[in-house]
DRENSELUM-993493 format. One line per 2 residues: number of its first residue (from 1); for each residue x, y, z of N, C-alpha, C. Coordinates in nm, 2 decimals. Example, Ala and Ser with C-alpha at 12.3 -4.5 7.8 and 13.67 -1.06 7.14 Angstrom:
REM DRENSELUM-993493
1 = 1.32/-0.57/0.78/1.23/-0.45/0.78/1.32/-0.33/0.78 | 1.28/-0.22/0.71/1.37/-0.11/0.71/1.29/0.00/0.79
***
This chain:
REM DRENSELUM-993493
1 = -2.08/1.62/-1.19/-1.97/1.54/-1.24/-1.88/1.48/-1.13 | -1.89/1.53/-1.01/-1.81/1.48/-0.90/-1.83/1.34/-0.86
3 = -1.95/1.28/-0.91/-1.98/1.15/-0.87/-1.93/1.05/-0.97 | -1.85/1.09/-1.07/-1.79/1.00/-1.17/-1.64/0.97/-1.13
5 = -1.60/0.85/-1.14/-1.47/0.80/-1.10/-1.40/0.73/-1.22 | -1.26/0.74/-1.21/-1.18/0.67/-1.30/-1.08/0.59/-1.21
7 = -1.09/0.45/-1.23/-1.01/0.36/-1.15/-0.91/0.30/-1.24 | -0.79/0.28/-1.20/-0.69/0.19/-1.27/-0.59/0.13/-1.18
9 = -0.53/0.02/-1.22/-0.43/-0.05/-1.13/-0.30/-0.05/-1.20 | -0.20/-0.03/-1.12/-0.06/-0.05/-1.16/0.00/-0.15/-1.07
11 = 0.02/-0.27/-1.12/0.06/-0.38/-1.03/-0.05/-0.41/-0.93 | -0.01/-0.40/-0.80/-0.11/-0.43/-0.69/-0.16/-0.30/-0.63
13 = -0.13/-0.18/-0.69/-0.18/-0.05/-0.64/-0.30/-0.01/-0.73 | -0.41/0.03/-0.67/-0.53/0.08/-0.74/-0.54/0.22/-0.71
15 = -0.56/0.30/-0.82/-0.57/0.45/-0.81/-0.71/0.49/-0.84 | -0.77/0.58/-0.76/-0.90/0.63/-0.78/-0.90/0.78/-0.80
17 = -0.94/0.82/-0.92/-0.94/0.96/-0.96/-1.08/1.01/-0.99 | -1.11/1.13/-0.96/-1.23/1.19/-1.00/-1.22/1.21/-1.15
19 = -1.32/1.17/-1.23/-1.30/1.17/-1.38/-1.30/1.31/-1.43 | -1.38/1.40/-1.38/-1.39/1.53/-1.43/-1.26/1.61/-1.42
21 = -1.20/1.61/-1.29/-1.08/1.69/-1.26/-0.95/1.61/-1.29 | -0.96/1.47/-1.29/-0.84/1.39/-1.30/-0.77/1.38/-1.17
23 = -0.81/1.45/-1.07/-0.74/1.45/-0.94/-0.75/1.31/-0.87 | -0.64/1.26/-0.82/-0.63/1.14/-0.75/-0.69/1.16/-0.61
25 = -0.79/1.08/-0.57/-0.85/1.10/-0.43/-0.80/0.99/-0.34 | -0.79/0.87/-0.39/-0.74/0.75/-0.31/-0.64/0.67/-0.39
27 = -0.56/0.60/-0.32/-0.48/0.49/-0.38/-0.46/0.39/-0.27 | -0.47/0.26/-0.31/-0.45/0.16/-0.21/-0.37/0.04/-0.27
29 = -0.30/-0.03/-0.18/-0.22/-0.14/-0.22/-0.28/-0.27/-0.17 | -0.29/-0.36/-0.25/-0.34/-0.50/-0.21/-0.23/-0.60/-0.23
31 = -0.23/-0.70/-0.14/-0.14/-0.81/-0.15/-0.23/-0.93/-0.18 | -0.20/-1.00/-0.29/-0.28/-1.12/-0.32/-0.23/-1.23/-0.22
33 = -0.33/-1.31/-0.17/-0.30/-1.42/-0.08/-0.34/-1.55/-0.15 | -0.29/-1.66/-0.10/-0.33/-1.79/-0.15/-0.48/-1.81/-0.14
35 = -0.54/-1.87/-0.23/-0.69/-1.89/-0.23/-0.77/-1.78/-0.29 | -0.70/-1.69/-0.36/-0.77/-1.58/-0.43/-0.81/-1.46/-0.34
37 = -0.77/-1.46/-0.21/-0.81/-1.35/-0.13/-0.70/-1.24/-0.14 | -0.72/-1.13/-0.07/-0.63/-1.02/-0.08/-0.62/-0.96/0.06
39 = -0.51/-0.90/0.09/-0.49/-0.82/0.21/-0.46/-0.67/0.17 | -0.53/-0.59/0.24/-0.51/-0.44/0.22/-0.38/-0.40/0.30
41 = -0.28/-0.35/0.22/-0.16/-0.31/0.29/-0.15/-0.16/0.32 | -0.21/-0.08/0.24/-0.20/0.06/0.26/-0.31/0.14/0.18
43 = -0.37/0.24/0.25/-0.46/0.33/0.18/-0.41/0.47/0.19 | -0.40/0.54/0.08/-0.36/0.68/0.08/-0.48/0.77/0.04
45 = -0.50/0.88/0.11/-0.61/0.97/0.09/-0.56/1.11/0.06 | -0.60/1.17/-0.04/-0.57/1.31/-0.07/-0.62/1.39/0.04
47 = -0.53/1.47/0.10/-0.57/1.55/0.22/-0.68/1.65/0.20 | -0.71/1.69/0.08/-0.82/1.78/0.05/-0.95/1.71/0.06
49 = -0.95/1.58/0.07/-1.08/1.50/0.07/-1.10/1.42/0.20 | -1.03/1.46/0.30/-1.04/1.38/0.43/-1.18/1.39/0.49
51 = -1.25/1.50/0.46/-1.39/1.52/0.52/-1.49/1.52/0.41 | -1.47/1.46/0.30/-1.56/1.45/0.19/-1.65/1.33/0.21
53 = -1.77/1.34/0.25/-1.86/1.23/0.28/-1.89/1.15/0.15 | -1.90/1.22/0.04/-1.93/1.14/-0.08/-1.81/1.05/-0.12
55 = -1.69/1.11/-0.11/-1.57/1.03/-0.14/-1.56/0.91/-0.05 | -1.59/0.94/0.08/-1.59/0.83/0.18/-1.69/0.72/0.15
57 = -1.81/0.76/0.11/-1.91/0.66/0.08/-1.87/0.58/-0.05 | -1.80/0.64/-0.14/-1.75/0.57/-0.26/-1.65/0.47/-0.22
59 = -1.56/0.50/-0.13/-1.46/0.41/-0.09/-1.52/0.29/-0.01 | -1.62/0.32/0.07/-1.70/0.21/0.14/-1.76/0.12/0.04
61 = -1.82/0.17/-0.07/-1.88/0.09/-0.17/-1.78/0.00/-0.24 | -1.66/0.06/-0.26/-1.56/-0.02/-0.33/-1.51/-0.14/-0.24
63 = -1.49/-0.11/-0.11/-1.45/-0.22/-0.02/-1.55/-0.32/0.02 | -1.68/-0.27/0.02/-1.79/-0.36/0.06/-1.84/-0.45/-0.05
65 = -1.85/-0.39/-0.17/-1.92/-0.46/-0.28/-1.82/-0.50/-0.40 | -1.74/-0.40/-0.44/-1.67/-0.42/-0.57/-1.55/-0.51/-0.55
67 = -1.46/-0.48/-0.46/-1.34/-0.56/-0.44/-1.36/-0.70/-0.40 | -1.46/-0.73/-0.30/-1.48/-0.87/-0.27/-1.53/-0.95/-0.38
69 = -1.59/-0.89/-0.48/-1.63/-0.96/-0.60/-1.51/-1.02/-0.67 | -1.40/-0.94/-0.68/-1.28/-0.99/-0.75/-1.18/-1.06/-0.66
71 = -1.17/-1.02/-0.53/-1.06/-1.07/-0.45/-1.11/-1.15/-0.33 | -1.24/-1.16/-0.31/-1.29/-1.23/-0.19/-1.29/-1.13/-0.07
73 = -1.30/-1.18/0.05/-1.30/-1.10/0.16/-1.16/-1.03/0.18 | -1.16/-0.90/0.20/-1.04/-0.82/0.22/-1.02/-0.79/0.37
75 = -0.91/-0.83/0.42/-0.88/-0.81/0.56/-0.76/-0.74/0.59
***
């Protein structure tokens, strides 16, 4: 179950929780830019997951594949 995620946004902040435990692992804030792009302003990581390779790979997938689909290149 640890590979299931629940994502939601509040304004420009996106929260990533493990679905089984409900624990928030990451939160990040995006700033929308003209032209449909976005700038990453801040990423917060739950201290318990700093060395979690699976959580890290999920975040990589999010930034490399999912977010660019909606926001364009994130810089």
